N, C-alpha and C positions, 0 to 999 in steps of 0.2 A: 660582547656577544648577546644579541637580543633574541636569538632563536633557540628555544628549548630543544628542538629536534637536533640542531647542530651540537648543543651541549651534550646530549645523550650519545650521539654518534662519536664525539670526541672522547667521551668516557670509555666507550667500548673500544675505540682505537687505542687509547692509552693502556687499557687492560690487556689488549692483544699484544702490544709491544712488550709489556712486562712479562706476560706469560711466555712469549717467545724467548725472552732472555732467560727466564727461569728454566724453561724446557731444555735449553742448550747449555746452561751453566754447568751441569755435571760433566759435560764433555771437555771442559777446560781443566787441564791438570793444575793442581795447586796443592800446596802443603797446608795442613791444618794450622789455623791462625786465629787470633782473637779478632782479626779484621772481618771475618765472615759474619759474625753476629752484629758487628757494628754496621756493616754495609746493609744487612737485612733490616735492622731497626731504622736506619736512615732512609731506606727505600720505603718502609712502612710510613714513616713520618711524611716523606715527600708525597706519597700516594694519597694520604689523608688530606693534605693541603690541596693537591690537584683536584680531587673529587669534591672537596668542600667548595672550591672555587667554581667548578663546573655546575654543581647542583644548587649552590646557595647565593652566589654573588649577585646575579641578576635579580632573583626574587627579593633579596634584602634591599637592593637598591630601589626597586619599585615600592617595597613596603615603606621605606623611609621617605619616599616622595608622596606618601599618602595614596598610593595606588594599590590598596590592600587586595582587592579582588584580582587584579592583574598579577600581583605577586604570587598569590595562591595558585592561580591558573598556570603561571610560568613554572612554578616548582612542580606541580602535579603533572604537567605535560612532560617535563624532563624526566621525572620519576617513572611515569607510566611508559614512556617511550623506551627508557632504559630497561624496564622490566619486560616489555614486549621483545626487545632485541635479545635479552637474556633467555627468554623462553624459546625464541627461534633458534638460538645457538644450542640450547639444551636439547631441543627437538632434533636438530641435525645430528648432534652427538649420539643421541639415542637411536636414531635411524641408521647411522652408519655402523653401529656396533651390533 
């Protein structure tokens, strides 16, 4: 993926899917088990890997190809786009409450 805007949108989409799962998880009846913390830590580890890929893979690839300015631009574009989308969602949340 060479488009930092797509990377930021995919990060937001991934977070939305996980948030939907966590929002609906209490509705699932289950008995207390050691599996719950295992699943949550596994989800955390997986999420860090996904976000690391979305935010860092392309910039690192560019960096190692000696395209350092493009690498920085790609990373910052992804980061700022993600930050802007986060602010938009926070604004929507603030507005509807």
